[in-house]
C-alpha positions as CSV (number, residue, x, y, z in Angstrom):
1,M,37.3,2.4,7.2
2,P,36.8,0.6,3.7
3,K,34.2,2.3,1.5
4,Q,30.9,0.4,1.6
5,T,29.9,-1.1,-1.8
6,F,26.5,-2.2,-3.1
7,H,28.0,-5.7,-3.2
8,N,28.6,-5.5,0.6
9,V,25.1,-4.2,1.2
10,L,23.6,-7.2,-0.6
11,Q,25.9,-9.6,1.3
12,S,24.8,-8.0,4.6
13,L,21.2,-8.8,3.7
14,G,22.1,-12.5,3.3
15,L,22.1,-12.6,-0.5
16,T,24.6,-15.0,-1.9
17,G,25.5,-16.8,-5.2
18,E,23.1,-16.4,-8.1
19,E,20.7,-14.1,-6.2
20,L,23.5,-11.7,-5.4
21,E,24.9,-11.7,-8.9
22,A,21.4,-11.2,-10.5
23,S,20.9,-8.2,-8.2
24,L,24.2,-6.7,-9.1
25,A,23.5,-7.2,-12.8
26,V,20.2,-5.3,-12.8
27,A,21.7,-2.6,-10.7
28,R,24.5,-2.2,-13.3
29,R,21.9,-2.0,-16.0
30,F,20.0,0.7,-14.1
31,K,23.2,2.7,-13.4
32,S,24.1,2.6,-17.1
33,Y,20.6,3.7,-18.0
34,L,20.9,6.7,-15.6
35,N,24.2,7.7,-17.2
36,E,22.6,8.0,-20.7
37,P,21.8,11.6,-21.9
38,G,18.5,12.9,-20.7
39,H,18.0,10.3,-18.0
40,T,18.0,12.4,-14.9
41,P,17.5,10.5,-11.6
42,S,13.8,10.9,-11.0
43,A,10.6,9.0,-10.5
44,E,9.8,9.3,-14.3
45,T,13.2,7.8,-15.2
46,A,12.7,4.9,-12.7
47,W,9.3,4.2,-14.3
48,A,10.7,4.4,-17.8
49,F,13.3,1.8,-16.8
50,S,10.5,-0.4,-15.4
51,R,8.8,-0.3,-18.8
52,L,12.1,-1.7,-20.3
53,L,12.1,-4.5,-17.8
54,I,8.5,-5.3,-18.7
55,E,9.3,-5.4,-22.4
56,A,12.2,-7.7,-21.8
57,G,10.3,-10.0,-19.4
58,D,12.6,-9.0,-16.6
59,N,9.9,-7.5,-14.4
60,T,10.4,-9.8,-11.4
61,R,10.0,-8.9,-7.8
62,A,13.7,-9.8,-7.2
63,N,14.8,-7.3,-9.8
64,Y,12.6,-4.6,-8.4
65,M,13.9,-5.3,-4.9
66,A,17.5,-5.0,-6.2
67,L,16.6,-1.6,-7.7
68,I,14.9,-0.4,-4.5
69,R,18.0,-1.4,-2.5
70,Y,20.3,0.3,-5.0
71,C,18.3,3.6,-4.9
72,R,18.5,3.5,-1.1
73,F,22.3,2.8,-1.4
74,I,22.8,5.8,-3.6
75,K,20.5,7.9,-1.4
76,N,18.0,8.8,-4.0
77,D,14.6,8.9,-2.2
78,E,12.6,10.0,-5.2
79,M,13.5,6.9,-7.3
80,F,13.4,4.7,-4.1
81,V,9.7,5.7,-3.5
82,A,8.8,5.4,-7.2
83,L,10.1,1.9,-7.4
84,L,8.7,0.9,-4.0
85,E,5.3,1.8,-5.3
86,L,5.7,-0.8,-8.0
87,V,6.3,-3.6,-5.5
88,D,3.9,-2.4,-2.7
89,G,0.6,-3.7,-4.0
90,G,2.2,-4.9,-7.3
91,E,0.3,-8.2,-6.9
92,V,-3.1,-6.4,-7.1
93,G,-3.6,-6.8,-10.9
94,D,-3.0,-10.5,-11.0
95,N,-5.0,-11.0,-7.8
96,L,-8.0,-9.1,-9.1
97,H,-8.1,-11.3,-12.2
98,R,-7.7,-14.5,-10.3
99,M,-10.2,-13.6,-7.5
100,V,-12.9,-12.4,-10.0
101,G,-12.6,-15.8,-11.7
102,E,-12.8,-17.7,-8.5
103,R,-15.7,-15.8,-7.1
104,F,-17.8,-15.1,-10.2
105,G,-16.6,-17.6,-12.8
106,A,-14.5,-17.4,-15.9
107,E,-17.3,-15.9,-18.1
108,I,-17.7,-12.8,-15.9
109,R,-13.9,-12.5,-15.4
110,D,-13.3,-12.5,-19.2
111,E,-16.2,-10.1,-19.7
112,V,-14.9,-7.5,-17.2
113,F,-11.3,-7.8,-18.3
114,A,-12.1,-7.7,-22.1
115,G,-9.9,-5.2,-24.0
116,V,-8.1,-4.3,-20.8
117,G,-6.1,-7.3,-19.7
118,V,-4.0,-7.6,-16.5
119,A,-1.5,-4.9,-15.7
120,P,2.0,-6.3,-15.9
121,Y,4.0,-6.4,-12.6
122,G,5.9,-3.2,-12.5
123,T,3.4,-1.1,-14.3
124,P,4.3,2.5,-13.5
125,S,1.9,4.1,-11.0
126,P,0.5,6.8,-13.5
127,E,-0.7,4.0,-15.8
128,K,-2.4,1.8,-13.1
129,P,-5.8,3.5,-12.8
130,A,-6.5,2.8,-16.5
131,Y,-6.3,-0.9,-15.8
132,V,-8.6,-1.1,-12.8
133,Q,-11.2,1.6,-13.7
134,P,-13.0,-0.2,-16.4
135,V,-12.8,-3.6,-14.6
136,I,-14.3,-2.3,-11.4
137,Q,-17.0,-0.3,-13.3
138,R,-18.0,-3.4,-15.3
139,L,-17.9,-5.7,-12.4
140,Q,-20.1,-3.4,-10.4
141,R,-22.6,-3.3,-13.2
142,R,-22.5,-7.0,-13.6
143,V,-22.9,-8.2,-10.0
144,G,-24.2,-5.1,-8.3
145,A,-22.5,-2.4,-6.1
146,D,-23.1,-4.2,-2.8
147,V,-21.7,-7.5,-4.0
148,C,-18.7,-5.8,-5.6
149,S,-18.1,-3.9,-2.4
150,E,-18.2,-7.0,-0.3
151,F,-15.9,-8.8,-2.7
152,L,-13.3,-6.0,-2.6
153,S,-13.4,-5.9,1.2
154,A,-11.5,-9.2,1.2
155,C,-8.6,-7.1,-0.1
156,L,-6.6,-7.6,-3.3
157,R,-3.2,-7.7,-1.4
158,D,-1.3,-10.8,-0.4
159,L,-2.0,-10.8,3.4
160,P,-1.4,-14.2,4.8
161,D,-2.3,-14.9,8.4
162,E,1.4,-15.6,9.2
163,Y,2.3,-12.0,8.7
164,F,-0.2,-10.8,11.4
165,L,0.3,-13.6,13.9
166,P,2.1,-11.2,16.3
167,E,-1.1,-9.2,16.5
168,R,-2.9,-12.3,17.8
169,E,-0.3,-12.8,20.5
170,K,-0.5,-9.1,21.5
171,F,-4.3,-9.3,21.7
172,Q,-4.2,-12.4,23.8
173,Q,-1.8,-10.7,26.2
174,A,-3.9,-7.5,26.4
175,A,-6.5,-7.0,29.2
176,D,-9.1,-6.1,26.6
177,I,-9.6,-4.7,23.1
178,D,-9.0,-1.1,24.2
179,S,-5.6,-2.1,25.8
180,Y,-4.7,-3.8,22.6
181,L,-5.5,-0.8,20.5
182,R,-3.6,1.5,22.8
183,H,-0.6,-0.7,22.6
184,R,-0.8,-0.7,18.8
185,K,-1.0,3.1,18.8
186,E,2.1,3.3,21.1
187,E,4.0,1.0,18.8
188,F,3.1,3.0,15.7
189,V,4.1,6.3,17.3
190,A,7.4,4.7,18.6
191,E,8.2,3.6,15.0
192,L,7.6,7.1,13.7
193,E,9.8,8.5,16.5
194,A,12.6,6.2,15.5
195,C,12.3,7.2,11.9
196,L,12.5,10.9,12.9
197,G,15.5,10.3,15.2
198,E,17.4,8.2,12.7
199,H,16.5,10.4,9.7
200,R,15.0,7.5,7.7
201,L,11.8,7.1,5.8
202,F,8.7,5.4,7.2
203,Y,8.0,3.2,4.2
204,A,7.8,5.9,1.5
205,Q,7.5,9.1,3.5
206,E,9.6,11.5,5.5
207,I,8.8,11.9,9.1
208,T,9.0,15.4,10.6
209,Q,8.0,16.7,14.0
210,D,4.9,18.1,12.4
211,V,4.0,14.7,11.1
212,L,4.7,13.1,14.5
213,D,2.5,15.6,16.2
214,F,-0.3,15.2,13.7
215,V,-0.3,11.4,14.3
216,R,-0.1,11.7,18.0
217,G,-3.1,14.1,18.0
218,D,-5.4,11.9,16.0
219,P,-6.6,8.9,18.2
220,E,-7.8,7.0,15.1
221,I,-4.5,6.9,13.2
222,G,-2.2,4.0,13.8
223,A,-4.6,1.6,15.5
224,G,-8.1,2.9,15.7
225,R,-10.5,4.1,18.3
226,R,-13.4,1.9,19.6
227,E,-16.9,3.1,20.1
228,G,-19.2,0.2,21.2
229,K,-18.8,-2.6,18.7
230,V,-17.0,-0.5,16.1
231,V,-13.4,0.4,15.7
232,Y,-12.9,3.6,13.7
233,E,-9.6,3.9,12.0
234,T,-8.1,6.7,9.9
235,K,-5.2,6.1,7.6
236,I,-2.1,8.1,8.0
237,P,-1.7,10.2,4.8
238,Y,0.7,8.6,2.2
239,M,2.8,11.8,2.2
240,T,1.9,13.4,5.5
241,R,4.4,16.3,5.4
242,K,3.2,17.4,1.9
243,Y,-0.4,16.7,2.9
244,L,-0.2,19.1,5.9
245,A,1.4,21.8,3.9
246,E,-0.9,21.5,0.8
247,A,-3.8,24.0,0.3
248,D,-5.0,22.7,-3.1
249,P,-7.9,20.2,-2.3
250,T,-7.0,17.9,-5.2
251,L,-3.3,17.6,-4.3
252,K,-4.2,17.2,-0.7
253,R,-6.3,14.2,-1.5
254,Y,-3.6,12.9,-3.8
255,Y,-1.1,13.1,-0.9
256,A,-3.6,11.4,1.4
257,C,-4.2,8.4,-0.9
258,H,-1.9,5.3,-0.4
259,C,-3.2,3.3,-3.3
260,P,-0.9,3.3,-6.4
261,W,-3.8,1.9,-8.4
262,A,-6.0,4.9,-7.6
263,R,-3.8,7.9,-6.6
264,D,-3.1,9.2,-10.1
265,A,-6.8,9.2,-11.0
266,I,-7.2,11.8,-8.2
267,K,-4.3,13.9,-9.4
268,K,-5.1,13.9,-13.1
269,G,-8.9,14.0,-12.8
270,D,-9.2,12.3,-16.2
271,M,-11.2,9.3,-15.1
272,Q,-13.8,8.4,-12.5
273,L,-12.5,5.3,-10.7
274,A,-15.4,3.9,-8.7
275,E,-15.1,4.7,-5.0
276,T,-16.1,1.0,-4.3
277,F,-12.4,0.2,-5.1
278,C,-11.5,1.7,-1.7
279,Q,-13.1,-1.3,0.0
280,C,-9.8,-3.0,-0.8
281,S,-8.1,-0.6,1.5
282,G,-10.7,-1.2,4.1
283,G,-9.9,-4.9,3.8
284,F,-6.3,-4.1,4.4
285,H,-7.0,-2.3,7.6
286,K,-9.3,-4.9,9.1
287,R,-6.8,-7.7,8.4
288,P,-4.7,-7.3,11.6
289,L,-7.9,-7.4,13.7
290,E,-9.2,-10.4,11.9
291,V,-6.1,-12.4,12.6
292,A,-5.9,-11.1,16.2
293,L,-9.6,-12.1,16.9
294,E,-9.4,-15.2,14.7
295,R,-12.6,-14.5,12.7
296,P,-13.7,-12.5,9.6
297,L,-14.9,-9.0,10.2
298,K,-16.9,-6.5,8.2
299,V,-15.6,-3.1,7.2
300,K,-17.2,0.0,5.7
301,V,-15.4,2.9,4.0
302,L,-16.7,6.1,5.7
303,E,-14.4,8.6,3.9
304,S,-11.9,8.2,1.1
305,A,-9.7,10.6,-0.9
306,L,-10.9,8.9,-4.1
307,K,-14.5,9.9,-3.5
308,G,-13.6,13.5,-2.6
309,D,-12.9,13.4,1.2
310,M,-9.7,14.8,2.7
311,R,-8.9,11.6,4.5
312,C,-9.4,7.8,4.4
313,R,-11.5,6.5,7.3
314,F,-13.0,3.1,8.0
315,A,-15.4,1.4,10.4
316,I,-14.4,-2.1,11.4
317,Y,-17.3,-4.0,13.0
318,L,-16.4,-6.2,16.0
319,P,-18.2,-9.5,16.9
320,E,-20.4,-9.5,20.0
321,E,-18.1,-11.6,22.2
322,V,-14.8,-9.6,22.1
323,P,-13.5,-9.0,25.6
324,G,-13.8,-5.4,26.7
325,A,-16.0,-4.4,23.7
326,D,-19.3,-4.4,25.5
327,S,-19.2,-0.9,26.9
328,H,-20.1,2.4,25.1
């Protein structure tokens, strides 16, 4: 059987012409960088290369996707995860700047971003908290904590309705809200089972039997659990295997947190990023239900790793007329 090449991998993904050649070119640059003395294949090396891309103006999503695919091809999970973090939520910096301007006006936007600016796409994860901490702190002072919280609950991610339309179809086919949530949980567990059986990552994390058992045993992870008009949802830890094995409270919270814009603030402890920022994660979790139910919903952060809790947990408030949500 012919040896698989990165070229073949890209072709199998449907890349052709200029797109394929551009992906190969940035992969070759990265390979050469890794071959330089002192550049061991690690998260730090991947982030250092990202800084070079930023300086050269080559920090495009297409280039990062090529690098992510290349790291998967050479089977280096550490660099794969490090680069994936730069793409997953990479739009948050620009979106925060744009959305503050749209909601509160250019004057307040310029005031809260003064001396900070917008984090370039591809900013290494350890550097991200320094960009959002002063902005959120100033915005909270300027418009009030409640208004800031409500603003962030819209989520700073790109979450178009089209992405979640299958959730609407599943809800319409379900007998009631509880049946819909059970089906979502079953799908989530099935995906983790597939990751375990196929020895592949679930996004950025390794799935072990302990991880699978942990998720199965928590009714709030993967879909949420309804009580009356509230769906309580707990987020699966970002690195569940390490989370379960960790005894140090700070590191346990670090492994729980998914947000690359906040996680290193937990680990380093050198800045106080406002816990209000976690409303963005709450907005992320309510989005599937909003599209499924075809209406905006309110969410409240009940617990978060950023504010000192050992998990991230949200309350998503249902409207009165949702089928099957009138019992307690």
